[in-house]
C-alpha positions in Angstrom: 125.3 112.1 97.6 126.1 108.5 96.8 123.4 105.8 97.5 124.9 102.6 98.7 122.6 99.7 97.5 122.7 96.6 99.6 122.4 93.6 97.4 119.4 92.3 99.4 117.5 95.6 99.0 114.5 95.0 96.6 113.1 98.6 96.8 114.8 101.8 97.7 113.3 105.3 98.0 116.1 107.9 98.1 115.1 111.5 98.9 111.8 111.1 96.9 109.5 114.0 96.5 106.3 113.9 94.4 104.2 116.8 93.3 101.2 117.6 91.2 101.8 121.0 89.8 102.3 123.3 92.7 100.9 120.8 95.2 103.5 118.7 97.0 102.1 115.3 97.9 105.3 113.7 99.2 108.5 115.4 100.5 112.0 113.9 101.0 111.1 110.3 101.7 114.0 107.8 102.1 113.8 104.1 103.1 114.7 100.7 101.8 113.0 97.3 102.0 115.1 94.1 101.8 114.0 90.9 100.1 111.8 88.9 102.5 111.3 91.8 104.9 107.9 92.7 106.1 107.4 96.5 105.8 104.4 98.8 106.4 103.7 102.3 105.3 101.3 103.8 107.8 99.7 107.2 107.8 96.5 109.3 107.7 94.3 109.4 104.7 95.8 111.7 102.1 99.4 111.5 103.6 100.9 110.1 100.4 101.1 106.3 101.1 99.4 105.2 97.9 101.2 108.0 95.9 104.6 106.5 97.0 103.7 103.0 95.9 102.1 104.1 92.7 105.3 106.0 91.9 107.3 102.8 92.5 105.2 100.9 90.1 105.2 103.6 87.4 101.5 104.4 87.5 101.7 108.1 88.3 101.2 109.8 85.0 100.6 113.5 85.9 103.1 113.8 88.8 106.6 115.1 89.0 108.9 112.8 90.8 112.3 113.8 92.1 114.9 111.6 93.9 115.5 108.0 93.1 113.3 104.9 93.3 115.1 101.6 92.7 113.1 98.5 92.2 115.3 95.4 92.1 118.2 97.8 91.2 116.4 99.5 88.3 115.7 103.2 88.6 112.0 103.2 87.9 111.9 107.0 87.4 113.7 106.5 84.1 112.0 103.4 82.7 110.1 103.7 79.3 106.6 102.4 78.9 108.0 99.4 77.0 110.4 98.6 79.9 107.5 98.9 82.4 105.4 96.4 80.3 108.3 93.9 80.4 108.8 94.4 84.1 105.1 94.3 85.3 104.0 90.8 86.1 107.4 89.3 85.7 109.5 90.8 88.5 106.9 93.2 90.1 103.3 93.0 90.9 100.8 95.2 92.8 97.6 94.3 94.6 95.4 97.4 95.1 93.5 98.3 98.2 90.5 96.0 97.4 92.3 92.6 97.4 89.0 90.6 97.3 88.4 92.0 93.8 91.8 90.6 92.6 92.5 87.5 94.7 90.6 84.2 95.0 90.4 83.6 98.8 90.5 79.8 98.1 94.0 80.1 96.6 97.4 81.0 98.2 99.1 84.2 97.3 102.0 82.1 95.9 99.6 80.3 93.5 98.2 83.7 92.3 101.7 84.8 91.3 102.6 81.5 89.6 99.8 82.2 87.1 101.3 85.5 86.0 
């Protein structure tokens, strides 16, 4: 099938499945998020939310990923470690589930990213 990428899409998951050996963590997920759009992934504990996002940021090392994940047009499932190092902090960033450990509450989110 042909994936039609809208120019304003900043992240696209197309038919993504993720497994750890025989255990399937995520099955056939497809969605896109446009630049400036507010989007939430909601689900029970263990339903694959963090797994999806970690796959998008290239930090799932022992998982098998099928389908396509596009981040600003780049297929992240094919990026080398060198490509990831160049991309992280420049065009992508991730704040983990404990934001108080990473963010200074006296500063705006924008100012945090300007320092990268």
